[in-house]
N, C-alpha and C positions, 0 to 999 in steps of 0.2 A: 609799929602800930598794927592792930588787927584790921584786916580788910573788911569794910562794912558789907553786910548782906544787901541784896538788891532791894529788899523792902525798906531798908534804912536809907538807901540812896534815893529811892522814889519819894521819900519824905522830904528830900531837899527841895522839891518843887514848892512846898509850903514853907519850910523852915528858912530857906534862903531867898524867898520871893521879895522882889522890890516893887511889885505891882502897887501903884498908888503912893509910893514913897515920895515921889516928886510931882504928884498930881495925876489925875485920871487921864490927862491928855499928854503925858510925858512921852517923848520920842527919843530921848538921849540915853536913858538908862544909866549905866555906871559912868558915862562921860560927864554926868552932872557933878561928879566928884572932882573934876578938873576945874578948879576955880581960877580966877584971874591971878590971884596970889600964887597959885601952884605953877602957872605958866611963867611967872616972873622968877620963881624959885628954880625952875628948870633952866631958864635962860642964863641964870648966874652960874650954872655948871660949865658953861662954855668959856674956856680960858686959853685954848690952843688954836681954835679955828679949824679943827680937823673934822671932816665929814666922812661917814662910812655908810655905804648902801647896805641894806639888809634884804635885798631882792635878788632873785634869779633872773637872768635874761630869759625872755620869752622866745623859745626856739620853735620853728615850724615843723620839725621832724617828729614823726610819731615816736612816742616813748612809752616804756612799760607801765608808767604810772598815770597815763592819760585815762580819763574815765569817759570822755565823750569825743574822742578824736583829738588831733593836734590843732593848735591855733592855725589860722589861715591868713596868708598875706597875698592879695591879688593886686598886681601892678596895673594901674590904669594908664599911666604914661611912663615911659622910661627914657634913658639916654641912648638906647640902641637905635641904630640906623640914621643917626643925625647927618652923616655924610653921604647917604644914599640919594642919588639923583632922582630916583623913581619913588621916593618915599611919599606916601599919602599923608599930608599934614593934618594933625589934629585940629579941631575947631579952636579958633582964636590964635593960631600960629600962622605967621605970614612967611612967604618965600624970602629967604635971606635973613631971617631972624637969627641973631647971635645968642639969644637967650633961650634956654629950654628948662622945663621943670619935670620933676618926677612925682607922681602921685600914686597912692595905693589905698586899697580897702583892707581893713583889719577886722577879723572876726574870731572870737574865741569863747569857749566855756571855761571860765576861770575857777569856778568852784571845783574842788577835787583835791588831788594829792600832789600837784606839780607847780602850779602858778602861784606866785606870791600874791595874796589878795586879802581884802578886808571883808568880813561878813557883816552885813547890815542886820538889823533886828527883825527884818522880814524873811530872813533866810531859812529859819527853822520854826515850825509850829509843833505844839504838843496838845493832843486832844482837841485839835481843830482851833487852837488859840495861839496867837503870837504874844509877844511881850505886852504886858499891861492889859491883857484881855482882848486885844484886837482880834476879830475873826480872821481865820486863815483865808477865807474867801476874798478878803480885800487884796490879795495878790491874784490878779486875773490874767487870762491869756492875752487880752487885748491891751490892757493898760499897765500890766506889770504890777509892781508894789504900789498900791494907792495909800498904803499906810506903812510906816517904818522903812521908807526907801532910803537909799544911801545919800540922797540929796539932803537929808536931815542934818548931815554934818558937812555941808558945803564949805563951812569956815575952817575945816581941817581939825586935826588933833595935834596939840603940842603939850608935852608934859615930861616929867622925869621918867626916864627908862632905867630899869635895873636888869642886868643880865644874870641869870642863874644858870651856871654852866655845870650841868649834871655829869657830863662825860669827864670833864676835868676833875670834878669832885671825886669821882670813882677811880680816876687814874686809868681810864680806858679811852681808846680813840673814838668810840661811839657806843651808844646803847644799842643792843641788839633788837631786832623786831620783836614786839610783844613785851618788852621791858618797860616798866613804868616808874614814875617818881611819886613819892607820897609826901604828905605834910611834914613828917619827921625829917625827911631828907631835905626838904626845902628850908627848914629851920637850920639844919646843919650847914647848908651851902651859904645861907645868909650870914651865919656866924663866922664861918671860915673866911668869907670874903670881907668881913669887917664892915658890912654895909647894913642897910635896913630897907624894909618895904613899908611904905606908908600910904595914907589915903590919897587917891588920885594918881598913883603911880601906874606905869605900864610895866608889866613883868614879862621878860623874854626868856624862854626856856630853851637851852641848847642841849640837844641829845647827841650831837655830833653827826647827824644824818647828812649834813652838807659834805663832810669829809668822806663818809661812807659812799655817797653817791658819786663823788669824783673818783674814788679809787675802785669801786665795784660796779658802778652803774646804778641806774634807778631800779628800785624794787617793784615787783608786782605785788602791790600792797594787799590786794584781796586774797592772795595766795600765801604770803609770808608774814603779813602783819606789819605793824609800825610802832615804834616807841613813842611815848608821849605822857601827858598828865594822866594820873589815875583819878577816877571820879571823887575819891576821898579828898582831893585837893580843893574842891569847890568851897567847903566851909572856910578853909584857910584863906582863899582869895577874898571871900566875903568879909571875913573878920578883919583883914588888913585893908579893906577899902580899895582894892585894886580896880582901876578904871578900864584897863585893857590888858589882854594877854596875847602873847605871840609865841610861836614855836617854830623850829625848823622842820616840823612835820605838820600834819593837819590837826594838831592839838591832842586829840584823843588817842590813848593807847589802843592798838588794834591787835587782837580782839580785846574788847572791854572787860570780859569776864561776866557779863550780865546778858540775860536773855532778851529782856525788853529794851534795855538801854544800850543800844549798840554804840552810840556816840554821846555819852552823858555830858561831856564838857560842852558840846554844842547844844544838846537838848535842854539841859538845866541852865547852863550859863546864859544862853541867848534868851530863851523864852521866860524863865523865871527871874533871873537876875538882871536881864538887860545888859549883859556883859558883851563887850565888843571883842572880836577875835581877829587876829592877824595870822593867817595860815601860811605854811610853806615858805617861811623866811629862809634866807641863806645867812647864817650867823657866824660863818667861819672868819671872815675879815673882822667882824665886830669882836669876836672872842680874842683874836690875836692883838687887836688894838687895845682892848681892856687890859690884857696881860702886859702889854708894852708900857702902858701908862700907869699901871697899878691901881686902876679904879674900875668899878663895875657899875657905875651910874653915869648918866649922860642925858643930854636933851634928846628927845625923840620927836620927830616931825613926820606926820602922816597926812597926805592929801589924797582924797579919793576923787575919781572922775564924777562930776555931778550929772550922771546919766539918769534922766527922769525915769522913775519906775524900776530902777535896778535894785536887786537884792544884795548888792555888794559892789566891789570894784577891784580890778587889778591895781596894785599900788607899788611904790618904791619907797619903803620906809627909810628915813635917813637918821642916823645917830650922829650927834654933834658933840665934840669934846672941846 
């Protein structure tokens, strides 16, 4: 297909908008497409009892794809010095106690190119408006997201997941930085896999970056780019009624090829469509499991941390077969 001009992609803000579709006070966006019947349908896909994590471990070492420094882990109490006769005892611990506990503080910036995380609908604004017209100012320094916070989905997400393996489809170990997938290729992958994408589904895109990262190390994304969805996939996702998308990158192909729309999947998907995004998944184990079982759909379970005012959450998405 011909790659659309930026002017056409900018029209997606109106053409694909879900503002008001589920009411003026809606906070769920495309997750409204996951009905109770859809959850039952997804649960019926579980026949083997096999679970697969789609998340990277959160490491504290500085890595090339960090955007705001590495995650921090500060130990408050440890198991060190338990046999030291001169040890100063922590509060609440008595001399001769046989029990000890370890405690830590965790801090991290999860938005970016490394940590597996879910974007809430407060994460991105366009022209000072968030999804459904909420003013961007409703995300404040003191209170965080007072609208469209991640706590809007405290009950979690459970639906049918479909893996679209672009690297496997092309017969390559991974897509190179800057390479993108288009709607025509999505149709080809779906047809080849003998599956389908329907309303309320979660669609997971594998570019092979998990394998690339393991074999070559993390990319300096701002220097070399990143594979991902092309903006032209947005109408395809809208027409198929996709509730959530995930990728083994941060979704958008980098560079996007557009001057104003640096990350159109985020900008249009979140603000216009109310589309929920799972960034930076590790899909290598999932891909090999799908290959082994000969199926590309499964139950997907995602539970975010209900942190008040947060614009997203680190998550560990679980595929269940």
